One Martini backbone bead per residue (centre of mass of N, CA, C, O) as a GRO file, in nm:
protein
  222
    1MET     BB    1   0.266   5.416   3.155
    2LYS     BB    2   0.084   5.570   2.959
    3ALA     BB    3   0.081   5.833   3.118
    4ILE     BB    4   0.388   5.880   3.101
    5ALA     BB    5   0.405   5.883   2.792
    6ARG     BB    6   0.221   6.130   2.750
    7MET     BB    7   0.395   6.328   2.915
    8SER     BB    8   0.666   6.290   2.747
    9SER     BB    9   0.512   6.376   2.462
   10LYS     BB   10   0.492   6.657   2.539
   11THR     BB   11   0.509   6.959   2.418
   12LYS     BB   12   0.741   7.204   2.434
   13MET     BB   13   0.772   7.533   2.559
   14ASP     BB   14   0.905   7.840   2.491
   15ILE     BB   15   1.038   8.116   2.636
   16PRO     BB   16   1.039   8.425   2.568
   17THR     BB   17   1.206   8.715   2.516
   18TYR     BB   18   1.295   9.036   2.689
   19GLU     BB   19   1.447   9.382   2.639
   20GLY     BB   20   1.272   9.663   2.664
   21ASN     BB   21   1.111   9.768   2.447
   22MET     BB   22   0.920  10.058   2.332
   23ASP     BB   23   0.681   9.825   2.268
   24ALA     BB   24   0.369   9.751   2.337
   25GLU     BB   25   0.301   9.503   2.153
   26GLU     BB   26   0.542   9.330   2.234
   27LEU     BB   27   0.468   9.303   2.532
   28LEU     BB   28   0.180   9.187   2.501
   29ASP     BB   29   0.271   8.934   2.345
   30TRP     BB   30   0.457   8.826   2.566
   31ILE     BB   31   0.245   8.795   2.790
   32ARG     BB   32   0.060   8.603   2.629
   33ALA     BB   33   0.270   8.379   2.590
   34LEU     BB   34   0.307   8.324   2.894
   35ASP     BB   35   0.019   8.245   2.964
   36THR     BB   36   0.020   8.002   2.777
   37TYR     BB   37   0.255   7.854   2.911
   38PHE     BB   38   0.136   7.825   3.197
   39ASP     BB   39  -0.111   7.659   3.111
   40TYR     BB   40   0.038   7.426   2.963
   41GLU     BB   41   0.246   7.368   3.225
   42ASP     BB   42   0.125   7.422   3.507
   43ILE     BB   43   0.215   7.674   3.660
   44GLU     BB   44   0.280   7.796   3.947
   45GLU     BB   45   0.238   8.099   4.086
   46ASP     BB   46   0.519   8.105   4.264
   47LYS     BB   47   0.694   8.040   3.971
   48LYS     BB   48   0.661   8.250   3.743
   49VAL     BB   49   0.872   8.473   3.798
   50LYS     BB   50   1.121   8.287   3.782
   51HIS     BB   51   1.082   8.222   3.484
   52VAL     BB   52   1.083   8.513   3.365
   53VAL     BB   53   1.360   8.630   3.459
   54THR     BB   54   1.531   8.441   3.260
   55LYS     BB   55   1.395   8.626   3.000
   56LEU     BB   56   1.549   8.871   3.073
   57LYS     BB   57   1.694   9.140   2.884
   58GLY     BB   58   1.890   9.385   2.926
   59HIS     BB   59   1.702   9.643   3.018
   60ALA     BB   60   1.495   9.462   3.165
   61ALA     BB   61   1.688   9.325   3.365
   62LEU     BB   62   1.799   9.583   3.495
   63TRP     BB   63   1.531   9.700   3.591
   64TRP     BB   64   1.449   9.462   3.778
   65ASP     BB   65   1.689   9.468   3.969
   66VAL     BB   66   1.647   9.761   4.065
   67LEU     BB   67   1.361   9.728   4.173
   68GLN     BB   68   1.419   9.507   4.387
   69ALA     BB   69   1.643   9.663   4.538
   70ASP     BB   70   1.467   9.909   4.616
   71ARG     BB   71   1.267   9.748   4.791
   72ARG     BB   72   1.468   9.645   4.997
   73TRP     BB   73   1.572   9.929   5.090
   74LYS     BB   74   1.257  10.006   5.176
   75GLY     BB   75   1.130   9.733   5.310
   76LYS     BB   76   1.024   9.562   5.079
   77GLN     BB   77   0.888   9.328   4.904
   78LYS     BB   78   0.920   9.119   4.672
   79ILE     BB   79   0.821   9.039   4.365
   80LYS     BB   80   0.597   8.733   4.316
   81SER     BB   81   0.378   8.831   4.125
   82TRP     BB   82   0.266   8.821   3.807
   83ASP     BB   83   0.057   9.050   3.808
   84ARG     BB   84   0.251   9.259   3.933
   85MET     BB   85   0.465   9.246   3.712
   86VAL     BB   86   0.287   9.333   3.478
   87ALA     BB   87   0.211   9.611   3.591
   88LYS     BB   88   0.506   9.721   3.601
   89MET     BB   89   0.573   9.683   3.297
   90LYS     BB   90   0.352   9.861   3.183
   91GLU     BB   91   0.440  10.120   3.335
   92LYS     BB   92   0.725  10.125   3.191
   93PHE     BB   93   0.673  10.021   2.858
   94ILE     BB   94   0.404  10.188   2.838
   95PRO     BB   95   0.251  10.432   2.719
   96ARG     BB   96   0.019  10.646   2.854
   97ASP     BB   97  -0.134  10.692   2.556
   98TYR     BB   98  -0.207  10.409   2.440
   99GLN     BB   99  -0.513  10.380   2.491
  100ILE     BB  100  -0.596  10.626   2.326
  101THR     BB  101  -0.471  10.532   2.062
  102LEU     BB  102  -0.644  10.280   2.032
  103PHE     BB  103  -0.921  10.418   2.023
  104ARG     BB  104  -0.857  10.584   1.771
  105ARG     BB  105  -0.801  10.343   1.586
  106MET     BB  106  -1.079  10.218   1.616
  107GLN     BB  107  -1.250  10.467   1.512
  108ASN     BB  108  -1.052  10.499   1.231
  109LEU     BB  109  -1.103  10.240   1.103
  110ARG     BB  110  -1.019  10.143   0.763
  111LYS     BB  111  -0.997   9.968   0.482
  112LYS     BB  112  -0.931  10.069   0.205
  113LEU     BB  113  -0.651   9.881   0.092
  114MET     BB  114  -0.770   9.656   0.232
  115THR     BB  115  -0.877   9.369   0.297
  116VAL     BB  116  -1.113   9.208   0.465
  117LYS     BB  117  -0.918   9.030   0.621
  118GLU     BB  118  -0.725   9.254   0.721
  119TYR     BB  119  -0.936   9.430   0.858
  120THR     BB  120  -1.040   9.215   1.062
  121GLU     BB  121  -0.774   9.163   1.206
  122GLU     BB  122  -0.740   9.457   1.306
  123PHE     BB  123  -1.005   9.474   1.461
  124TYR     BB  124  -0.946   9.248   1.668
  125LYS     BB  125  -0.675   9.349   1.776
  126LEU     BB  126  -0.777   9.619   1.893
  127ASN     BB  127  -0.987   9.500   2.084
  128ILE     BB  128  -0.794   9.333   2.259
  129ARG     BB  129  -0.593   9.555   2.343
  130ALA     BB  130  -0.819   9.754   2.466
  131GLY     BB  131  -1.059   9.605   2.615
  132HIS     BB  132  -1.330   9.645   2.474
  133ARG     BB  133  -1.670   9.712   2.570
  134GLU     BB  134  -1.948   9.579   2.377
  135SER     BB  135  -2.196   9.531   2.191
  136ASP     BB  136  -2.282   9.361   1.916
  137ASP     BB  137  -2.414   9.599   1.767
  138GLU     BB  138  -2.177   9.797   1.801
  139LYS     BB  139  -1.965   9.622   1.664
  140VAL     BB  140  -2.103   9.596   1.389
  141ALA     BB  141  -2.123   9.897   1.326
  142ARG     BB  142  -1.814   9.950   1.331
  143TYR     BB  143  -1.739   9.746   1.116
  144MET     BB  144  -1.914   9.856   0.883
  145ASN     BB  145  -1.798  10.155   0.880
  146GLY     BB  146  -1.503  10.044   0.775
  147LEU     BB  147  -1.609   9.983   0.516
  148ARG     BB  148  -1.666   9.999   0.211
  149CYS     BB  149  -1.926  10.138   0.048
  150ASP     BB  150  -1.981   9.907  -0.161
  151ILE     BB  151  -2.000   9.685   0.057
  152GLN     BB  152  -2.225   9.809   0.224
  153ASP     BB  153  -2.437   9.803  -0.004
  154GLU     BB  154  -2.442   9.486  -0.035
  155MET     BB  155  -2.535   9.468   0.297
  156SER     BB  156  -2.796   9.652   0.359
  157MET     BB  157  -3.036   9.415   0.356
  158ALA     BB  158  -2.912   9.291   0.601
  159THR     BB  159  -2.923   9.103   0.906
  160ILE     BB  160  -2.683   9.182   1.162
  161ARG     BB  161  -2.534   9.048   1.482
  162MET     BB  162  -2.242   8.956   1.388
  163VAL     BB  163  -1.919   8.982   1.293
  164GLU     BB  164  -1.888   8.705   1.159
  165ASP     BB  165  -2.119   8.755   0.954
  166ALA     BB  166  -2.008   9.015   0.829
  167TYR     BB  167  -1.750   8.889   0.720
  168GLN     BB  168  -1.875   8.684   0.522
  169MET     BB  169  -2.032   8.899   0.356
  170ALA     BB  170  -1.786   9.074   0.279
  171LEU     BB  171  -1.640   8.859   0.113
  172LYS     BB  172  -1.863   8.825  -0.102
  173ALA     BB  173  -1.875   9.121  -0.190
  174GLU     BB  174  -1.581   9.145  -0.278
  175GLU     BB  175  -1.594   8.923  -0.495
  176LYS     BB  176  -1.817   9.049  -0.667
  177LEU     BB  177  -1.673   9.322  -0.726
  178SER     BB  178  -1.422   9.198  -0.860
  179ARG     BB  179  -1.570   9.072  -1.102
  180LYS     BB  180  -1.686   9.333  -1.217
  181LEU     BB  181  -1.413   9.474  -1.261
  182ALA     BB  182  -1.296   9.260  -1.453
  183GLN     BB  183  -1.515   9.283  -1.672
  184ARG     BB  184  -1.466   9.581  -1.738
  185GLY     BB  185  -1.170   9.543  -1.822
  186ARG     BB  186  -1.229   9.353  -2.064
  187GLY     BB  187  -1.413   9.554  -2.216
  188ARG     BB  188  -1.187   9.765  -2.273
  189ARG     BB  189  -0.990   9.568  -2.431
  190HIS     BB  190  -1.278   9.458  -2.585
  191PRO     BB  191  -1.442   9.618  -2.793
  192ARG     BB  192  -1.776   9.680  -2.886
  193GLY     BB  193  -1.993   9.727  -3.144
  194LYS     BB  194  -1.925   9.993  -3.324
  195ALA     BB  195  -1.625   9.932  -3.372
  196ILE     BB  196  -1.669   9.647  -3.492
  197ALA     BB  197  -1.864   9.722  -3.712
  198GLN     BB  198  -1.678   9.913  -3.866
  199GLU     BB  199  -1.459   9.698  -3.922
  200LYS     BB  200  -1.640   9.488  -4.072
  201TYR     BB  201  -1.786   9.718  -4.283
  202GLN     BB  202  -1.547   9.819  -4.415
  203LYS     BB  203  -1.437   9.960  -4.691
  204PRO     BB  204  -1.243   9.953  -4.930
  205LYS     BB  205  -1.031  10.184  -5.066
  206GLU     BB  206  -1.108  10.139  -5.365
  207GLU     BB  207  -1.415  10.246  -5.328
  208TRP     BB  208  -1.329  10.556  -5.270
  209LYS     BB  209  -1.283  10.615  -5.545
  210LYS     BB  210  -1.328  10.788  -5.814
  211PRO     BB  211  -1.524  10.753  -6.054
  212PRO     BB  212  -1.544  10.717  -6.366
  213GLY     BB  213  -1.631  10.849  -6.638
  214LYS     BB  214  -1.868  10.873  -6.863
  215VAL     BB  215  -1.941  10.677  -7.144
  216GLU     BB  216  -1.994  10.749  -7.457
  217ARG     BB  217  -2.136  10.668  -7.737
  218GLY     BB  218  -1.871  10.680  -7.950
  219GLY     BB  219  -1.681  10.785  -7.728
  220THR     BB  220  -1.531  10.947  -7.469
  221SER     BB  221  -1.434  11.011  -7.176
  222GLN     BB  222  -1.506  11.277  -6.934
   0.00000   0.00000   0.00000
């Protein structure tokens, strides 16, 4: 009974829909969500496509129906494998130069106006989408090269082997540089030194007036 209770209390996941938008990242996110759903629900391989077809809408649903009908007309078997379906969908809805575009974005990724956290998230996202394989040292070097020069300078003396370590150090460097910038800003708003000294020791205007003429004994002032 306890086992049945645990099974009944398991949170159910909804399968997202897909309408066939020509957005590569939307399709890839949808495929990833479905893979997660299949693992979570322990869906058998021969039932995956049946689950997915119910979530195709609009242009995507029409395309799939035409594709399967065309295969039947040509005497081919219907697509029943999830991996085969994924391959067909990528062929249809992902631009052919998408992979090249991803690699270019990976190579040209720079922190610029992003925070270290935002830059790191984009770095990981592009890596995952491109499926790029490289050594840890190569990955760290590419990550470091995309950081701002002042952050790179703060990290230059450290030996870093993993991107996760580089990320933690970059966060600390960013925080340190932000404090320095804030301190300089306060210094400009509240100038010290010569300006304050001049204000403190400035003589009253009355003392600047021309002194009266010398009064001779027994006479009048000149």
